[in-house]
N, C-alpha and C positions, 0 to 999 in steps of 0.2 A: 039213710045212708049208713052203710056198714063201716065199722072201724072208727066212726066219729063218736066220741063220748056224748051222751045226752046232756043238754044244758038246762032242761027244765028241772027245777028243784036243786040245782047245783049251787052250793054256797058261793057267794061273790068272790071270796078270797081264793077258793079252788079254781073258779073260772078264770080269774086274772092270771094265776100261776100257769094254768094250762095254756091260755092264750099267749103268754110270754114265750113259753117253750115253742109253741106252734109257729108263731110269727118269726121268731129268731131262726128256727130251722128252715122255714119257707124262704127266707132271705139269705140263707147260707152264712149267717153271722155266728161268730164264736161268742162265748160268754165275755171274753176279754174285749171284743169290739163293742158290744152293747154296753158293757160297764163303762168303758172309756167315753162313749158318746153320752151316757147318762150321768157322768161324773160321780160314779159310785164305785166302791171296791168290788173286785171280781168275786171275792168270797161272799160279800153281801148279796150280790145278784144270784149266786148259786144257792144260797140259803133261802132267798125269796122264792125262787123257782121250785125248790124242793119242799117248801113248806116248813123248813126248820127255823124260819124267821117270820114274824108277823109282818104282813104287808101294810104299810101306813099310807094314808091318802096322799101325803106329800111325795111319795115315790112315783105316783102315777104319771104326772106331767113329764118328768124327765125320762122315764122308761118309754112312754108313748112317743116322745120326740125322737128318742134313739132308734126307734123302729119305723119312724116316718108315718105315724098314725096319730089319732087323737086319743085322749084318755077315755072318751066314750067307746071307742073301738075296743079298748082293753076290758071295759066293764060289760059290754054287750055280749049276749049269747052269739055264738058263731053263726054267721050268715052263710047260706049256700054261696059258693064261689063259682063264678062263670069260668069254666076251664079253658076257654079260648084265650090265647095270648094276642093282645091287640096293641102292640107297641109299634110306633112308626119306624121305618127304616132310617138308618144313620149313614150318612155319606161323607167320605173324606178321600181326596186325592185318588180318584179312580176306583174306589172301593165302596160298594154299597152293602150294608150289613142289616139283615132283617132279624131282629131278636126272636128266638123261638122259645125262650124261657122268660119268666117274669123277673125273678131276682137271682136266678142261679140256684143250683141244687146244693147238695152237701159239698162243703169246701168252696162254695162260691163259684162253681163252674157255670159258664154261660154258653148256650148253644146258639149258633147263628146260621142262617142261609147267606151265602156270599155271592156277589156278582163282582167279578174283577174285570174292569174295562180293558180293552186291548191297549189303550194308551198307558196303562200302568205297567211300564216295562223297564223303567230306569230305577235301579235301587238307590237308596240313600248312601252317603259315605260319611261316617262309618255305619255299618249295619247295626241295628239296635240289639240290645240284650236287656233282659229283665227277668225278674223272678217268675217261676212258673213252668208250665208245660202246655204245649199246643198240640192239637190233633186236627187234621184236615182230610176230607174225603172229596175227591174230584168227581163231579157228576158229569160235566161236559167241558170241552176245551182242554188245553194243556197248560197246567200251572207251572210256572218257573219258581223254584225254591232255591234260594241261596242259603246254605247252612254251613257256617264256618267257611272252609275252603272249597266246599262242593257246590256245583251249579247243576241242579237236577231238573229234569222235565218229568212232571208227574202226570200220568195219563188218566183218562176217565176210568173209573172203577178202582183206582189205586188210592190207598190211604197212607198218610205219614203221621208220625208222632215224634216229638223231640223236646228236649229240654230247652227252654228259652234263655238259659244262661249261655247257650251257643249263639254267636252272632247270626242273625237270620233276617230274611225278608222274603215275601212272596208277591208275585205279580203274574202277568199274562205272558206266555211264551210266544204265541203267534195268533192271538185272537181272544175274544172274551171267554171268561171261565165262570162256570157255576160250580159251587162247592158247598159243603157243609163243614162247619168248624165248631170245635169245643175249645174254649179258652178259659183259663183261670181268671180271677178278677183283675190281675195285673195285665194279662194279655189283652183282654177286652179293651181296657183303657189305652194301652199302647197302640194297638192296631187301628184304633179310631183316631189317634192323635199323633202318629209318628211322622 
């Protein structure tokens, strides 16, 4: 594999530091998020990752738990990763979301294939707002997007992007809708549980 540092002969400390950086980036987590989950100082985590501080065995369990893995996963050489995303669809109030990313990319962005049932046509009151930014691309059907005071019909082949600090909701205009969406971490949670 090109671009992947060799692990044979790699000192354990270097391997763990490299795995910490890789896993944190794969999951779209910041130093602050991992440090908070591991109950360590951000500067300590930064120094551990960069090799400016010696990695102690007692760091491993907390760091592994913060990344959702075992300590063995941090110590082991990198295993080839199956590139296929095999996460089950998530359903909520007329919306089915198929995850197209494992953990989200940089900044925690999550990509989904959406199916919006025709019955999802009545917006909540009040319209939700949350931190972040949403992007939607309509593949088929007509999407109804309420964005602040605007009531928009988004046609197949059209894309929209907007700040989610604006009150918003999307549903079906006049039949089922297929779309692609990119949500930040807050948007993925809100659209699954609004």
